[in-house]
ZATIBA-350688 format. One line per 8 residues: for each residue x, y, z of N, C-alpha, C, O. Coordinates in Angstrom, 3 decimals. Atoms other than C-alpha are relative to their C-alpha. Example, Ala and Ser with C-alpha at 12.3 -4.5 7.8 and 13.67 -1.06 7.14 Angstrom:
2
0.890,-1.190,0.000,12.300,-4.500,7.800,0.900,1.200,0.000,1.936,1.181,0.665; -0.820,-1.190,-0.060,13.670,-1.060,7.140,-0.770,1.090,0.730,-0.261,2.198,0.899
***
This chain:
92
-1.293,0.023,0.601,-134.094,43.962,-93.257,-0.138,0.443,-1.458,-1.046,0.007,-2.165; 0.042,-0.531,1.364,-133.359,45.808,-96.519,0.626,-0.994,-0.973,1.604,-1.673,-0.660; -0.537,0.854,1.056,-132.779,43.899,-99.713,0.922,0.853,-0.866,0.544,1.930,-1.327; -0.957,-0.735,0.814,-129.711,44.997,-101.602,-0.047,-0.561,-1.421,0.084,-1.766,-1.637; 0.059,0.419,1.403,-130.007,44.914,-105.379,1.393,-0.404,-0.471,2.377,0.273,-0.172; -1.316,0.410,0.514,-127.220,43.011,-107.092,0.537,1.028,-0.994,-0.222,1.647,-1.740; -0.617,-0.927,0.938,-124.750,45.133,-109.019,-0.054,-0.575,-1.411,-0.179,-1.783,-1.612; -0.043,0.451,1.395,-124.663,44.994,-112.771,1.265,-0.831,-0.189,2.306,-0.517,0.388
-1.195,0.829,0.203,-122.287,42.295,-113.953,1.134,0.824,-0.601,0.921,1.662,-1.477; -1.167,-0.711,0.504,-118.780,43.573,-114.567,0.852,-0.959,-0.815,0.941,-2.148,-0.509; -0.876,0.825,0.823,-116.434,42.321,-117.235,1.433,0.516,0.129,1.662,1.711,0.318; -1.405,-0.370,-0.048,-112.665,42.310,-117.161,0.404,0.439,-1.402,0.230,-0.311,-2.362; -0.397,-0.513,1.302,-111.328,44.470,-119.986,1.487,-0.184,-0.260,1.894,-0.441,-1.393; -1.451,0.083,0.162,-107.563,44.337,-119.346,0.582,-0.787,1.164,0.198,-0.580,2.315; -0.727,0.755,-1.007,-105.321,41.888,-117.477,1.436,0.518,0.009,2.108,0.500,-1.022; -1.367,-0.493,-0.146,-102.043,43.363,-116.157,0.790,-1.002,0.820,0.322,-1.445,1.869
-0.804,0.984,-0.727,-99.249,41.009,-115.074,1.482,0.362,-0.066,1.954,0.937,-1.047; -1.436,-0.236,-0.063,-95.613,41.257,-114.015,0.751,-1.038,-0.830,0.163,-2.003,-1.318; -0.841,0.838,0.861,-92.724,39.590,-115.856,0.053,-1.460,0.446,0.379,-2.331,-0.360; -0.009,1.381,-0.473,-92.969,36.466,-113.691,-1.034,-0.874,-0.686,-0.945,-2.100,-0.619; 1.064,0.761,0.666,-96.034,35.429,-115.693,0.227,-0.157,-1.494,-0.580,-0.784,-2.180; -0.236,0.095,1.445,-94.473,35.743,-119.147,0.634,-1.343,-0.337,1.706,-1.677,0.167; -0.531,1.258,0.525,-93.967,32.391,-120.849,-0.729,-0.269,-1.307,-1.836,0.221,-1.530; 0.638,0.335,1.276,-94.704,31.009,-124.280,-1.328,-0.717,0.238,-2.295,-0.503,-0.494
1.224,0.738,-0.307,-97.299,28.691,-122.695,-1.119,0.962,0.404,-2.248,0.834,-0.072; 1.016,-0.964,-0.429,-99.127,31.578,-120.985,-0.449,0.885,-1.162,-1.639,1.162,-1.311; 0.349,-0.855,1.132,-98.981,33.755,-124.092,-0.832,-0.755,-1.032,-1.768,-0.201,-1.609; 0.761,0.803,0.964,-100.234,30.946,-126.315,-1.414,-0.295,0.503,-2.321,-0.523,-0.298; 1.300,0.314,-0.573,-103.138,30.342,-123.925,-0.959,1.175,0.105,-2.078,1.012,0.591; 0.871,-1.181,-0.083,-104.554,33.873,-124.181,-1.127,-0.129,-1.016,-0.886,-0.345,-2.204; 1.184,0.077,0.862,-108.082,33.800,-125.584,-0.124,1.314,-0.775,-0.259,2.371,-0.159; 0.095,-1.238,0.775,-108.258,36.312,-128.474,-1.328,0.728,0.185,-1.414,1.931,-0.059
1.294,-0.635,-0.234,-111.917,36.953,-127.624,-0.167,0.454,1.445,-1.177,1.069,1.788; 0.061,-0.378,-1.414,-111.170,37.490,-123.922,0.560,1.394,0.224,0.701,2.175,-0.717; -0.528,-1.328,-0.308,-109.763,40.520,-122.146,1.393,0.199,-0.602,2.108,-0.762,-0.885; -1.339,-0.331,0.486,-106.666,42.309,-123.420,1.007,-0.306,1.101,0.748,-0.021,2.270; -1.047,0.341,-0.965,-103.481,41.092,-121.707,1.215,0.887,-0.222,1.656,1.067,-1.358; -1.236,-0.767,0.030,-100.485,43.304,-120.876,0.927,-0.627,1.031,0.733,-0.452,2.234; -0.910,0.719,-0.883,-97.642,41.230,-119.431,1.408,0.539,-0.227,1.892,0.552,-1.359; -1.363,-0.519,0.116,-94.214,42.730,-118.707,0.903,-1.086,-0.570,0.756,-2.265,-0.246
-0.916,0.963,0.607,-91.465,41.089,-120.733,1.387,0.064,0.631,2.217,-0.817,0.406; -1.297,-0.162,-0.673,-88.532,42.348,-118.646,-0.257,0.374,1.451,-1.268,1.004,1.764; 0.234,-0.152,-1.434,-88.104,42.485,-114.869,0.052,1.419,0.534,-0.846,1.818,1.276; -0.131,-1.302,-0.636,-86.935,45.961,-114.034,0.549,1.053,-0.934,0.825,0.789,-2.104; -0.449,-1.106,0.830,-85.784,49.303,-115.269,1.402,-0.238,-0.550,1.736,0.264,-1.623; -1.347,0.272,0.495,-82.208,48.031,-115.592,-0.056,-0.868,-1.256,0.734,-0.669,-2.179; 0.143,0.847,1.191,-83.316,45.370,-118.081,-0.657,0.763,-1.141,-0.313,0.574,-2.308; 0.719,-0.731,1.041,-85.636,47.724,-119.916,0.886,1.028,-0.681,0.719,1.298,-1.870
-0.881,-1.007,0.583,-82.924,50.339,-120.439,-0.720,1.310,-0.210,-1.668,1.635,0.505; 0.596,-1.297,0.272,-83.791,53.685,-121.894,-1.380,-0.178,-0.624,-1.699,-1.212,-1.210; 1.344,0.045,0.577,-87.317,54.509,-122.948,0.094,-0.108,-1.512,0.773,0.687,-2.163; 0.065,0.173,1.441,-87.956,53.267,-126.436,-1.246,0.708,-0.502,-2.250,0.800,0.205; 1.179,-0.626,0.587,-90.308,55.092,-128.736,-1.005,-1.052,-0.427,-0.687,-2.238,-0.514; 1.044,0.917,0.454,-93.544,53.564,-129.874,0.329,-0.484,-1.407,0.686,0.321,-2.267; -0.284,0.513,1.339,-93.046,51.258,-132.867,-1.035,0.489,-1.001,-2.183,0.762,-0.651; 0.909,-0.454,1.056,-94.568,52.304,-136.154,-0.161,-1.096,-1.039,0.714,-1.945,-1.208
0.240,0.959,1.076,-96.078,50.280,-138.948,-0.593,-1.305,0.510,-0.834,-1.486,1.703; 0.589,1.302,-0.335,-97.484,46.778,-139.048,0.989,-0.864,0.751,2.202,-0.740,0.583; -0.825,0.923,-0.763,-96.200,44.122,-136.713,0.496,-1.103,-0.944,-0.307,-1.731,-1.634; -0.515,1.069,0.874,-93.877,41.713,-138.565,-0.540,-1.375,0.401,-0.734,-1.644,1.586; 0.513,1.344,-0.265,-95.168,38.138,-138.869,1.038,-0.883,0.689,0.686,-1.900,1.286; -1.078,0.831,-0.538,-91.791,36.801,-137.719,0.226,0.186,1.500,1.056,-0.519,2.074; -0.196,-0.238,-1.430,-92.075,38.145,-134.136,-0.500,-1.169,0.836,-1.522,-1.775,0.513; 0.463,1.021,-0.943,-92.317,35.636,-131.280,-1.137,0.591,0.829,-1.379,1.797,0.792
1.079,-0.488,-0.863,-95.225,35.863,-128.843,0.542,0.983,1.037,-0.109,1.984,1.337; -0.622,-0.901,-0.978,-92.880,37.473,-126.283,0.316,1.356,-0.637,0.075,2.398,-0.028; -0.314,-1.243,0.697,-91.709,40.062,-128.844,-1.269,0.790,-0.322,-1.278,2.020,-0.273; 1.273,-0.674,0.268,-95.315,40.803,-129.764,-0.531,0.702,1.256,-1.060,1.811,1.181; 0.454,-0.609,-1.241,-96.150,41.446,-126.099,0.849,1.225,0.334,0.314,2.250,0.757; -0.877,-1.142,-0.265,-93.107,43.717,-125.685,-0.387,1.180,-0.888,-0.415,2.323,-0.432; 0.404,-1.066,0.928,-94.192,45.688,-128.748,-1.354,0.585,0.410,-1.570,1.794,0.325; 1.332,-0.449,-0.412,-97.767,45.866,-127.490,0.095,0.981,1.177,-0.674,1.940,1.252
-0.170,-0.892,-1.148,-96.561,47.496,-124.254,0.508,1.377,-0.415,0.329,2.343,0.326; -0.549,-1.271,0.471,-94.883,50.252,-126.289,-0.909,0.739,-0.965,-0.630,1.886,-1.311; 0.778,-0.549,1.107,-97.635,50.919,-128.797,-0.980,1.083,0.404,-1.353,1.234,1.568; 1.078,-0.975,-0.111,-100.083,53.708,-129.284,-1.246,-0.750,-0.453,-1.353,-1.142,-1.615; 1.184,0.785,0.327,-103.456,51.974,-129.141,-1.243,0.870,0.134,-1.447,1.522,1.158; 1.226,-0.775,-0.037,-106.740,53.624,-129.997,0.291,1.501,0.020,1.306,1.948,-0.514; -0.168,-1.456,-0.031,-107.165,57.344,-129.337,0.861,0.452,1.164,1.298,1.602,1.197; -0.818,-0.363,-1.152,-105.235,57.275,-126.066,1.466,-0.289,-0.298,1.822,-1.433,-0.580
-1.408,0.249,0.314,-101.503,57.761,-126.619,0.662,-0.915,1.016,0.416,-0.818,2.218; -0.762,0.937,-0.812,-99.245,55.032,-125.291,-0.874,-0.731,1.011,-0.537,-0.809,2.192; 0.960,0.664,-0.876,-102.185,53.111,-123.868,0.616,-1.186,0.731,0.354,-1.379,1.918; -0.627,1.152,-0.639,-100.127,49.975,-123.188,0.841,0.415,1.187,0.729,-0.174,2.262; -0.834,-0.498,-1.100,-97.613,51.893,-121.079,-0.839,0.571,1.131,-0.605,0.277,2.303; 0.822,-0.659,-1.014,-100.261,53.949,-119.300,-0.760,-1.014,0.843,-0.820,-0.885,2.066; 0.739,1.016,-0.756,-102.337,50.914,-118.342,0.938,-0.822,0.880,0.608,-1.121,2.028; -0.911,0.829,-0.778,-99.328,48.900,-117.212,0.525,0.744,1.229,0.782,0.125,2.262
-0.467,-0.800,-1.136,-98.174,51.765,-114.949,-1.018,-0.002,1.145,-0.649,0.252,2.292; 1.045,-0.022,-1.024,-101.495,51.507,-113.068,-0.015,-1.243,0.878,-0.716,-1.272,1.890; 0.032,1.218,-0.789,-100.771,48.007,-111.772,0.478,0.285,1.408,1.289,1.187,1.619; -0.331,-0.271,-1.392,-100.441,47.825,-108.032,0.861,-0.961,0.568,1.220,-0.852,1.740
***
């Protein structure tokens, strides 16, 4: 019988979740040193409305955790344009 070598350990880089998981408790419980979280803040295209452009400038300190997540989904992150949107579209 052949011995199969274990695969290299894999780490989770991004967590994608639908709007049913958005709550202040869940957002407050996200470990800043853990994987990046992208959680929808609105249920469907009717709630989202028209496509909004990516926000510019620093994030205001007065935003709620939910507002911060909504902004994160619209942002240009790193060298990949609209990374938040692109990653969230990949959810199955």
